[in-house]
OpenMM code with the backbone's topology and positions (N, CA, C; nanometers):
from openmm import Vec3, app, unit

residues = "UNK UNK UNK UNK UNK UNK UNK UNK UNK UNK UNK UNK UNK UNK UNK UNK UNK UNK UNK UNK UNK UNK UNK UNK UNK UNK UNK UNK UNK UNK UNK UNK UNK UNK UNK UNK UNK UNK UNK UNK UNK UNK UNK UNK UNK UNK UNK UNK UNK UNK UNK UNK UNK UNK UNK UNK UNK UNK UNK UNK UNK UNK UNK UNK UNK UNK UNK UNK UNK UNK UNK UNK UNK UNK UNK UNK UNK UNK UNK UNK UNK UNK UNK UNK UNK UNK UNK UNK UNK UNK UNK UNK UNK UNK UNK UNK UNK UNK UNK UNK UNK UNK UNK UNK UNK UNK UNK UNK UNK UNK UNK UNK UNK UNK UNK UNK UNK UNK UNK".split()
positions = [
    Vec3(1.1220, -0.0886, 0.9353),
    Vec3(1.0146, -0.1963, 0.9907),
    Vec3(1.0230, -0.3060, 0.8878),
    Vec3(1.0469, -0.3910, 0.9609),
    Vec3(1.0167, -0.5229, 0.8625),
    Vec3(0.8823, -0.6299, 0.8895),
    Vec3(0.8579, -0.7018, 0.7828),
    Vec3(0.7806, -0.7971, 0.7822),
    Vec3(0.7410, -0.8677, 0.9828),
    Vec3(0.8579, -0.8920, 0.9821),
    Vec3(0.8587, -0.9707, 1.1343),
    Vec3(0.7949, -0.9108, 1.2265),
    Vec3(0.8210, -0.7191, 1.2100),
    Vec3(0.7589, -0.6924, 1.2863),
    Vec3(0.6051, -0.6370, 1.3163),
    Vec3(0.5447, -0.6538, 1.2228),
    Vec3(0.4161, -0.6813, 1.2095),
    Vec3(0.3363, -0.8197, 1.1885),
    Vec3(0.4514, -0.9390, 1.2217),
    Vec3(0.3804, -1.0749, 1.2142),
    Vec3(0.3056, -1.1225, 1.0860),
    Vec3(0.3422, -1.0586, 0.9974),
    Vec3(0.3320, -1.1315, 0.8522),
    Vec3(0.3874, -1.2774, 0.7939),
    Vec3(0.3078, -1.3233, 0.7146),
    Vec3(0.3683, -1.4458, 0.7223),
    Vec3(0.4801, -1.4524, 0.6063),
    Vec3(0.5126, -1.5450, 0.5647),
    Vec3(0.6638, -1.5692, 0.4667),
    Vec3(0.5601, -1.5773, 0.3674),
    Vec3(0.5907, -1.5172, 0.2598),
    Vec3(0.5492, -1.5275, 0.1200),
    Vec3(0.5808, -1.5544, -0.0135),
    Vec3(0.7460, -1.5741, 0.0323),
    Vec3(0.8368, -1.5892, -0.0583),
    Vec3(0.8175, -1.6915, -0.1296),
    Vec3(0.7671, -1.8011, -0.0878),
    Vec3(0.7139, -1.9029, -0.1897),
    Vec3(0.5842, -1.9442, -0.2466),
    Vec3(0.5104, -1.8015, -0.2608),
    Vec3(0.4181, -1.7751, -0.3495),
    Vec3(0.2668, -1.8630, -0.2774),
    Vec3(0.2619, -1.8962, -0.1577),
    Vec3(0.1873, -1.9383, -0.0760),
    Vec3(0.0556, -1.8319, -0.0636),
    Vec3(-0.0124, -1.8868, -0.0110),
    Vec3(-0.1735, -1.7994, 0.0262),
    Vec3(-0.1449, -1.7636, 0.1599),
    Vec3(-0.1665, -1.5999, 0.1548),
    Vec3(-0.1486, -1.5687, 0.2770),
    Vec3(-0.2482, -1.5674, 0.3881),
    Vec3(-0.4156, -1.5841, 0.3591),
    Vec3(-0.4810, -1.6746, 0.4599),
    Vec3(-0.4421, -1.7764, 0.4900),
    Vec3(-0.4226, -1.8578, 0.4207),
    Vec3(-0.3609, -2.0076, 0.4648),
    Vec3(-0.2571, -2.0168, 0.6046),
    Vec3(-0.1715, -1.8869, 0.5304),
    Vec3(-0.0295, -1.9038, 0.5956),
    Vec3(-0.0275, -1.8444, 0.7444),
    Vec3(-0.1664, -1.7621, 0.7612),
    Vec3(-0.1618, -1.7089, 0.8818),
    Vec3(-0.2953, -1.8102, 0.9754),
    Vec3(-0.3336, -1.8420, 0.9190),
    Vec3(-0.4378, -1.9131, 0.9680),
    Vec3(-0.3812, -2.0792, 1.0151),
    Vec3(-0.3054, -2.1398, 0.9086),
    Vec3(-0.2289, -2.2592, 0.9930),
    Vec3(-0.0973, -2.2276, 1.1043),
    Vec3(-0.0916, -2.1021, 1.1539),
    Vec3(-0.0157, -2.0525, 1.2469),
    Vec3(-0.0956, -2.0497, 1.3847),
    Vec3(-0.2409, -2.0703, 1.3704),
    Vec3(-0.3234, -2.0817, 1.4505),
    Vec3(-0.4310, -2.1702, 1.4866),
    Vec3(-0.4203, -2.2858, 1.4140),
    Vec3(-0.4882, -2.3679, 1.3722),
    Vec3(-0.4451, -2.5338, 1.3088),
    Vec3(-0.4987, -2.6238, 1.3650),
    Vec3(-0.4661, -2.7665, 1.2669),
    Vec3(-0.5145, -2.7283, 1.1050),
    Vec3(-0.4740, -2.8047, 1.0118),
    Vec3(-0.4596, -2.8415, 0.8891),
    Vec3(-0.6205, -2.8731, 0.8721),
    Vec3(-0.6986, -2.9294, 0.9523),
    Vec3(-0.8458, -2.9481, 0.9086),
    Vec3(-0.9215, -2.8550, 0.9508),
    Vec3(-0.9162, -2.7609, 1.0250),
    Vec3(-0.9570, -2.6413, 1.0769),
    Vec3(-0.9265, -2.5130, 0.9593),
    Vec3(-0.8306, -2.5247, 0.8999),
    Vec3(-0.8077, -2.4373, 0.8010),
    Vec3(-0.9233, -2.3874, 0.7268),
    Vec3(-0.9368, -2.4103, 0.6756),
    Vec3(-1.0587, -2.4129, 0.6024),
    Vec3(-1.2102, -2.3701, 0.6207),
    Vec3(-1.2203, -2.4141, 0.7433),
    Vec3(-1.3367, -2.3977, 0.8012),
    Vec3(-1.3231, -2.2464, 0.8645),
    Vec3(-1.2336, -2.1632, 0.9174),
    Vec3(-1.1747, -2.1092, 0.9560),
    Vec3(-1.1988, -1.9720, 0.8253),
    Vec3(-1.0967, -2.0306, 0.7769),
    Vec3(-1.0910, -1.9506, 0.5945),
    Vec3(-1.2172, -1.8772, 0.5715),
    Vec3(-1.2954, -2.0080, 0.5399),
    Vec3(-1.4256, -1.9088, 0.5278),
    Vec3(-1.4950, -1.8538, 0.6299),
    Vec3(-1.5097, -1.8788, 0.7591),
    Vec3(-1.5414, -1.7886, 0.8401),
    Vec3(-1.5132, -1.6717, 0.8448),
    Vec3(-1.3798, -1.6357, 0.8148),
    Vec3(-1.3064, -1.5198, 0.8262),
    Vec3(-1.3772, -1.4258, 0.6803),
    Vec3(-1.3874, -1.5111, 0.5665),
    Vec3(-1.4147, -1.4181, 0.4224),
    Vec3(-1.5719, -1.3868, 0.4616),
    Vec3(-1.6452, -1.4772, 0.5236),
    Vec3(-1.7704, -1.4647, 0.5594),
    Vec3(-1.8090, -1.3365, 0.6546),
    Vec3(-1.7108, -1.3227, 0.7439),
    Vec3(-1.7259, -1.1883, 0.8353),
    Vec3(-1.7086, -1.0738, 0.7537),
    Vec3(-1.5970, -1.0658, 0.7040),
    Vec3(-1.5642, -0.9196, 0.6033),
    Vec3(-1.6306, -0.9218, 0.4618),
    Vec3(-1.7124, -1.0084, 0.4179),
    Vec3(-1.8135, -0.9892, 0.2898),
    Vec3(-1.8969, -0.8401, 0.2619),
    Vec3(-1.9504, -0.7859, 0.4224),
    Vec3(-1.9979, -0.6914, 0.4206),
    Vec3(-1.9280, -0.5567, 0.3687),
    Vec3(-1.7865, -0.5839, 0.3719),
    Vec3(-1.7203, -0.4471, 0.3746),
    Vec3(-1.6193, -0.4727, 0.2208),
    Vec3(-1.6184, -0.5931, 0.1708),
    Vec3(-1.5736, -0.6223, 0.0055),
    Vec3(-1.6214, -0.5020, -0.0549),
    Vec3(-1.7136, -0.4759, -0.0655),
    Vec3(-1.7451, -0.3742, -0.1947),
    Vec3(-1.7792, -0.2308, -0.1214),
    Vec3(-1.7309, -0.1862, -0.0410),
    Vec3(-1.6680, -0.0701, 0.0034),
    Vec3(-1.6027, 0.0047, -0.0561),
    Vec3(-1.6116, 0.1639, -0.1138),
    Vec3(-1.4999, 0.1966, -0.2098),
    Vec3(-1.4101, 0.2615, -0.1286),
    Vec3(-1.2696, 0.2491, -0.1640),
    Vec3(-1.1557, 0.3451, -0.0728),
    Vec3(-1.0924, 0.4242, -0.1945),
    Vec3(-1.0446, 0.5287, -0.1473),
    Vec3(-0.9227, 0.6006, -0.1892),
    Vec3(-0.8341, 0.6073, -0.1874),
    Vec3(-0.7676, 0.5422, -0.2873),
    Vec3(-0.5954, 0.5135, -0.2540),
    Vec3(-0.5397, 0.6395, -0.3533),
    Vec3(-0.4401, 0.6563, -0.2825),
    Vec3(-0.3016, 0.7885, -0.3623),
    Vec3(-0.1780, 0.7403, -0.3139),
    Vec3(-0.0752, 0.7751, -0.4363),
    Vec3(0.0273, 0.7254, -0.4248),
    Vec3(0.0980, 0.8725, -0.4608),
    Vec3(0.1346, 0.9363, -0.3321),
    Vec3(0.2181, 1.0704, -0.3491),
    Vec3(0.3481, 1.0680, -0.3457),
    Vec3(0.4036, 1.1409, -0.4782),
    Vec3(0.5385, 1.1016, -0.5060),
    Vec3(0.6083, 1.2272, -0.4949),
    Vec3(0.5066, 1.3193, -0.4293),
    Vec3(0.5965, 1.4513, -0.3463),
    Vec3(0.4870, 1.5646, -0.3981),
    Vec3(0.5310, 1.7007, -0.3179),
    Vec3(0.4787, 1.7761, -0.3169),
    Vec3(0.5187, 1.9269, -0.2984),
    Vec3(0.5238, 2.0109, -0.3261),
    Vec3(0.5200, 2.2063, -0.3690),
    Vec3(0.3801, 2.2408, -0.3200),
    Vec3(0.4698, 2.3638, -0.2863),
    Vec3(0.3717, 2.4731, -0.3137),
    Vec3(0.4412, 2.5828, -0.4244),
    Vec3(0.3471, 2.6180, -0.4959),
    Vec3(0.3514, 2.7650, -0.5626),
    Vec3(0.2400, 2.8400, -0.5943),
    Vec3(0.2597, 3.0051, -0.6010),
    Vec3(0.1586, 3.0676, -0.6149),
    Vec3(0.0684, 3.0259, -0.7837),
    Vec3(-0.0364, 3.0954, -0.7502),
    Vec3(-0.1202, 3.0739, -0.8420),
    Vec3(-0.1143, 3.1423, -0.9409),
    Vec3(-0.0219, 3.2672, -1.0177),
    Vec3(0.0310, 3.3065, -1.1081),
    Vec3(0.1527, 3.2034, -1.1716),
    Vec3(0.2399, 3.1339, -1.1074),
    Vec3(0.3263, 3.0463, -1.1388),
    Vec3(0.2506, 2.9434, -1.1943),
    Vec3(0.1489, 2.8610, -1.1298),
    Vec3(0.0892, 2.7575, -1.1720),
    Vec3(0.0185, 2.7952, -1.3252),
    Vec3(-0.0471, 2.9352, -1.3218),
    Vec3(-0.0998, 2.9624, -1.4479),
    Vec3(-0.0077, 2.9233, -1.5730),
    Vec3(0.1135, 2.9807, -1.5594),
    Vec3(0.2228, 2.9471, -1.6505),
    Vec3(0.3187, 2.8151, -1.6970),
    Vec3(0.2554, 2.6968, -1.6116),
    Vec3(0.2833, 2.6199, -1.6300),
    Vec3(0.2330, 2.5621, -1.7946),
    Vec3(0.3035, 2.4604, -1.8580),
    Vec3(0.2644, 2.3778, -1.9914),
    Vec3(0.3952, 2.3073, -2.0268),
    Vec3(0.3168, 2.2032, -2.1047),
    Vec3(0.3968, 2.0937, -2.1589),
    Vec3(0.5649, 2.1437, -2.1555),
    Vec3(0.6329, 2.0594, -2.0802),
    Vec3(0.7626, 2.0689, -2.0942),
    Vec3(0.7905, 2.1314, -1.9562),
    Vec3(0.6770, 2.2001, -1.9120),
    Vec3(0.7300, 2.2662, -1.7637),
    Vec3(0.7759, 2.1712, -1.6723),
    Vec3(0.8886, 2.2072, -1.5877),
    Vec3(0.9454, 2.1242, -1.4420),
    Vec3(0.8879, 2.1813, -1.3482),
    Vec3(0.8304, 2.0667, -1.2673),
    Vec3(0.7760, 2.1318, -1.1412),
    Vec3(0.8785, 2.0712, -1.0212),
    Vec3(0.9147, 2.1141, -0.9610),
    Vec3(1.0685, 2.0831, -0.8069),
    Vec3(0.9360, 2.0422, -0.7134),
    Vec3(0.9763, 1.8787, -0.7003),
    Vec3(0.8929, 1.8354, -0.5698),
    Vec3(1.0001, 1.8146, -0.4453),
    Vec3(0.9628, 1.7874, -0.3492),
    Vec3(1.0035, 1.7812, -0.1881),
    Vec3(1.0739, 1.6547, -0.1936),
    Vec3(1.0944, 1.5575, -0.2654),
    Vec3(1.1227, 1.4254, -0.2817),
    Vec3(1.2815, 1.4071, -0.3663),
    Vec3(1.3350, 1.3285, -0.3424),
    Vec3(1.4859, 1.2917, -0.4031),
    Vec3(1.4425, 1.1869, -0.4983),
    Vec3(1.4880, 1.1834, -0.6254),
    Vec3(1.4904, 1.0278, -0.6887),
    Vec3(1.5382, 0.9170, -0.5808),
    Vec3(1.4461, 0.8279, -0.6149),
    Vec3(1.4411, 0.6907, -0.5083),
    Vec3(1.4064, 0.6857, -0.3811),
    Vec3(1.3481, 0.8352, -0.3514),
    Vec3(1.2946, 0.7814, -0.2039),
    Vec3(1.2088, 0.7760, -0.2101),
    Vec3(1.1144, 0.6901, -0.1091),
    Vec3(0.9773, 0.6143, -0.1035),
    Vec3(0.9089, 0.7345, -0.1115),
    Vec3(0.7982, 0.6867, -0.1557),
    Vec3(0.6593, 0.7448, -0.2092),
    Vec3(0.5787, 0.7086, -0.0761),
    Vec3(0.4906, 0.7937, -0.0542),
    Vec3(0.3738, 0.7936, 0.0747),
    Vec3(0.2301, 0.7125, -0.0211),
    Vec3(0.1683, 0.6217, 0.0410),
    Vec3(0.0878, 0.5562, 0.0134),
    Vec3(-0.0622, 0.5801, 0.1060),
    Vec3(-0.1626, 0.6772, 0.0395),
    Vec3(-0.2999, 0.6949, 0.1574),
    Vec3(-0.3924, 0.6421, 0.0950),
    Vec3(-0.4862, 0.5781, 0.2372),
    Vec3(-0.6022, 0.5435, 0.1896),
    Vec3(-0.7061, 0.6046, 0.2744),
    Vec3(-0.7959, 0.6537, 0.1915),
    Vec3(-0.8693, 0.7480, 0.2321),
    Vec3(-0.8451, 0.8692, 0.3262),
    Vec3(-0.7256, 0.9143, 0.2784),
    Vec3(-0.6881, 1.0394, 0.3577),
    Vec3(-0.5814, 0.9839, 0.4545),
    Vec3(-0.5282, 0.8686, 0.4946),
    Vec3(-0.4321, 0.8450, 0.6051),
    Vec3(-0.3490, 0.7829, 0.4986),
    Vec3(-0.2065, 0.8082, 0.5960),
    Vec3(-0.1264, 0.7235, 0.5242),
    Vec3(-0.1284, 0.5768, 0.5837),
    Vec3(-0.0900, 0.4803, 0.5295),
    Vec3(-0.1010, 0.3633, 0.5285),
    Vec3(0.0206, 0.2847, 0.5302),
    Vec3(0.0741, 0.3476, 0.3813),
    Vec3(0.2489, 0.2477, 0.4080),
    Vec3(0.2953, 0.3979, 0.2945),
    Vec3(0.4465, 0.2968, 0.2777),
    Vec3(0.5518, 0.3665, 0.1910),
    Vec3(0.5952, 0.2529, 0.0598),
    Vec3(0.6291, 0.3258, -0.0628),
    Vec3(0.6489, 0.2321, -0.1404),
    Vec3(0.7235, 0.2503, -0.2493),
    Vec3(0.7864, 0.2148, -0.3790),
    Vec3(0.8576, 0.2389, -0.4977),
    Vec3(0.7660, 0.2327, -0.5710),
    Vec3(0.7978, 0.3002, -0.6832),
    Vec3(0.7523, 0.3533, -0.8192),
    Vec3(0.7915, 0.2118, -0.9287),
    Vec3(0.6808, 0.1495, -0.9544),
    Vec3(0.7974, 0.0120, -1.0764),
    Vec3(0.6876, 0.0567, -1.1889),
    Vec3(0.7224, -0.0217, -1.2777),
    Vec3(0.6855, 0.0406, -1.4245),
    Vec3(0.6233, -0.1652, -1.4230),
    Vec3(0.5025, -0.1806, -1.4978),
    Vec3(0.4432, -0.3085, -1.5368),
    Vec3(0.3773, -0.2904, -1.6131),
    Vec3(0.4550, -0.3663, -1.7452),
    Vec3(0.3653, -0.3765, -1.9088),
    Vec3(0.3652, -0.2393, -1.9187),
    Vec3(0.4170, -0.1192, -1.9471),
    Vec3(0.4346, 0.0175, -1.9818),
    Vec3(0.3276, 0.0768, -1.9091),
    Vec3(0.2964, 0.0601, -1.7889),
    Vec3(0.2282, 0.1297, -1.6758),
    Vec3(0.2876, 0.1240, -1.5840),
    Vec3(0.2827, 0.2478, -1.4715),
    Vec3(0.3198, 0.2968, -1.3429),
    Vec3(0.2095, 0.2174, -1.2384),
    Vec3(0.3351, 0.1499, -1.1620),
    Vec3(0.2556, 0.1220, -1.0602),
    Vec3(0.3253, 0.1294, -0.9261),
    Vec3(0.3159, 0.0747, -0.7776),
    Vec3(0.3587, 0.1052, -0.6206),
    Vec3(0.3864, -0.0549, -0.5911),
    Vec3(0.5201, -0.0390, -0.5403),
    Vec3(0.5306, -0.1708, -0.4752),
    Vec3(0.5548, -0.0947, -0.3109),
    Vec3(0.4683, -0.1991, -0.1892),
    Vec3(0.4793, -0.1446, -0.1123),
    Vec3(0.6082, -0.2059, -0.0228),
    Vec3(0.6606, -0.1075, 0.0712),
    Vec3(0.7869, -0.1766, 0.1312),
    Vec3(0.7733, -0.1646, 0.2185),
    Vec3(0.6717, -0.0633, 0.3174),
    Vec3(0.6517, -0.0553, 0.4658),
    Vec3(0.5400, 0.0065, 0.4888),
    Vec3(0.4771, -0.0905, 0.5828),
    Vec3(0.3216, -0.0660, 0.6542),
    Vec3(0.3667, 0.0242, 0.7567),
    Vec3(0.2713, 0.1292, 0.7590),
    Vec3(0.2676, 0.2240, 0.8545),
    Vec3(0.1919, 0.1798, 0.9274),
    Vec3(0.2301, 0.1759, 1.1025),
    Vec3(0.1137, 0.1320, 1.2364),
    Vec3(0.1048, 0.2966, 1.2573),
    Vec3(-0.0603, 0.2815, 1.2974),
    Vec3(-0.0793, 0.4475, 1.3729),
    Vec3(-0.0004, 0.5233, 1.4602),
    Vec3(0.1133, 0.4662, 1.5221),
    Vec3(0.1710, 0.5358, 1.6089),
    Vec3(0.2997, 0.5937, 1.4956),
    Vec3(0.3057, 0.4911, 1.4185),
    Vec3(0.4229, 0.5832, 1.3044),
    Vec3(0.3453, 0.6897, 1.2362),
    Vec3(0.2686, 0.7143, 1.1556),
    Vec3(0.2329, 0.8323, 1.0844),
    Vec3(0.2858, 0.9515, 1.1805),
] * unit.nanometer
topology = app.Topology()
chain = topology.addChain("A")
for resn in residues:
    res = topology.addResidue(resn, chain)
    for name in ("N", "CA", "C"):
        topology.addAtom(name, app.Element.getBySymbol(name[0]), res)
């Protein structure tokens, strides 16, 4: 699935995503007013906490094997190296991505947005 399938604006030039979407539907003079209205409409949900999980793989093991795990143990997962990871928001699959390293920390880059029918 590409960003064209989702009608997402091209942000390669570092533009503002809100501005890019709004300019598709309004003249330049209306953009600021529309952006303020959209932000005001969404304000009640800005502080709602959500759980985000990036799942690199899964496995099933017996409790006795789990208790034997220690430092240096290897746990085989159901994914291959380089395969996309699943990104869940509130236990719902919303995207797939790749693991990246940013300033000695792990992060995730979303490479695909999952529509409801795709999940």
